[in-house]
C-alpha positions in Angstrom: -10.1 32.1 -16.6 -9.2 32.5 -12.9 -11.9 30.0 -12.0 -10.4 27.4 -14.4 -6.9 28.0 -13.0 -8.2 27.7 -9.4 -10.0 24.5 -10.2 -6.8 23.0 -11.7 -4.8 24.0 -8.6 -7.2 22.6 -6.0 -6.4 18.9 -6.5 -2.6 19.2 -6.5 -2.7 21.4 -3.4 -5.1 19.0 -1.6 -2.9 16.0 -2.6 0.2 17.7 -1.3 -1.5 18.5 2.0 -2.7 14.8 2.3 0.9 13.6 1.7 2.2 15.9 4.4 -0.5 15.0 6.9 -0.2 11.3 6.1 3.4 11.2 7.5 2.9 13.1 10.7 4.1 10.4 13.0 7.1 8.8 11.4 8.8 7.6 14.6 9.3 3.8 14.6 7.1 1.7 16.8 8.4 0.7 20.2 9.3 -2.9 21.0 6.3 -3.0 23.3 4.0 -1.9 20.5 5.4 -4.5 18.1 5.2 -7.3 20.7 1.7 -6.4 21.8 0.0 -7.6 18.6 -0.6 -11.1 17.2 0.7 -11.5 13.7 -0.7 -15.0 13.3 1.2 -17.8 11.5 3.5 -17.0 8.7 1.6 -17.4 5.4 3.2 -19.9 3.1 0.6 -19.2 0.4 0.9 -15.3 0.6 1.0 -14.9 -3.2 -2.3 -16.7 -3.6 -3.8 -14.7 -0.7 -2.8 -11.4 -2.3 -4.0 -12.5 -5.8 -7.4 -13.4 -4.3 -7.6 -10.1 -2.5 -6.8 -8.2 -5.7 -9.3 -10.2 -7.8 -12.2 -7.8 -7.0 -10.1 -4.7 -6.8 -8.3 -4.6 -10.2 -9.8 -3.3 -13.4 -8.9 -6.5 -15.2 -7.7 -9.2 -12.7 -7.1 -11.8 -15.4 -4.3 -9.8 -17.0 -3.1 -7.6 -14.1 0.5 -8.1 -13.3 1.8 -8.6 -9.7 5.5 -8.8 -9.1 6.3 -10.0 -5.6 9.5 -8.2 -4.4 9.9 -8.8 -0.6 8.4 -10.4 2.4 6.5 -11.8 4.1 8.0 -10.1 7.1 6.5 -8.8 10.4 5.6 -5.1 10.0 3.9 -2.7 12.3 2.7 0.7 11.2 1.6 3.2 13.8 -1.7 5.1 13.3 -1.4 8.5 11.6 -3.8 11.2 10.7 -4.8 9.4 7.5 -4.0 5.8 8.2 -5.2 3.4 10.8 -2.8 1.1 12.8 -1.7 -1.7 10.5 0.3 -4.8 11.3 0.8 -8.3 10.1 3.0 -10.2 7.6 3.9 -7.5 5.1 4.6 -8.3 1.5 6.0 -5.7 -1.0 4.7 -6.0 -4.5 4.8 -4.0 -7.7 1.4 -4.0 -9.5 0.5 -3.2 -13.0 -3.3 -3.0 -13.7 -5.1 -2.0 -16.9 -7.2 1.1 -17.1 -10.8 1.1 -18.5 -9.4 1.5 -22.0 -7.5 -1.7 -21.7 -4.0 -0.2 -21.5 -1.5 -1.0 -18.7 -1.1 1.9 -16.3 2.5 1.1 -15.3 3.9 -0.6 -12.2 3.3 1.0 -8.8 4.3 -0.2 -5.3 1.8 -1.8 -2.9 2.3 -3.4 0.5 -0.2 -5.9 1.8 -0.6 -6.9 5.5 -1.7 -10.5 6.0 -3.0 -12.0 9.3 -4.6 -15.5 9.7 -4.7 -16.2 6.0 -6.2 -13.0 4.7 -5.2 -9.4 3.7 -6.3 -7.2 6.5 -4.8 -3.9 5.3 -2.8 -2.4 2.4 -0.9 0.7 1.4 -0.7 1.5 -2.3 -2.7 -0.8 -4.6 -5.7 -0.1 -6.8 -7.3 3.3 -6.0 -5.3 4.1 -2.9 -3.8 7.4 -4.0 -0.7 9.4 -3.2 -0.7 8.7 0.6 -0.9 5.0 0.1 1.8 5.0 -2.5 4.1 7.1 -0.2 3.7 4.5 2.6 4.1 1.6 0.2 7.4 3.0 -1.1 8.8 3.5 2.4 7.6 0.1 3.5 9.0 -1.7 0.5 12.4 -0.2 1.3 12.0 -1.3 4.9 11.2 -4.8 3.7 14.4 -4.8 1.5 13.2 -3.6 -1.9 14.0 -0.2 -3.2 11.2 1.0 -5.5 12.8 2.6 -8.7 
């Protein structure tokens, strides 16, 4: 009985630790840091770029729903314990994919960073877990969309 209880507690505890560690450095980037990177040209076809990126990552890309909420806007994310440096033209989306049983899983936030016509990084999105979702929620708000 104790072993079953311990096994059920391991994942939530590890997930909580990951969320805490994922946000260790929350200070905004300096102007020098933001100016030191090349964001590339603003993508006019950002929706197509993101749809192409998700095609191989969603369970059912033909029926997956992508709701574009904000962006593209310059965004710079400093490196943290669990996330690499990310920058580019950021786009906030709400994604609803199907699970392996064919049922929709519900909308979740995702932010995609685009440089030179391709997605180079993301937070949230298919399979990214609680840390990615936390970053995506914060970044969507920074981009002008408050995730419900």
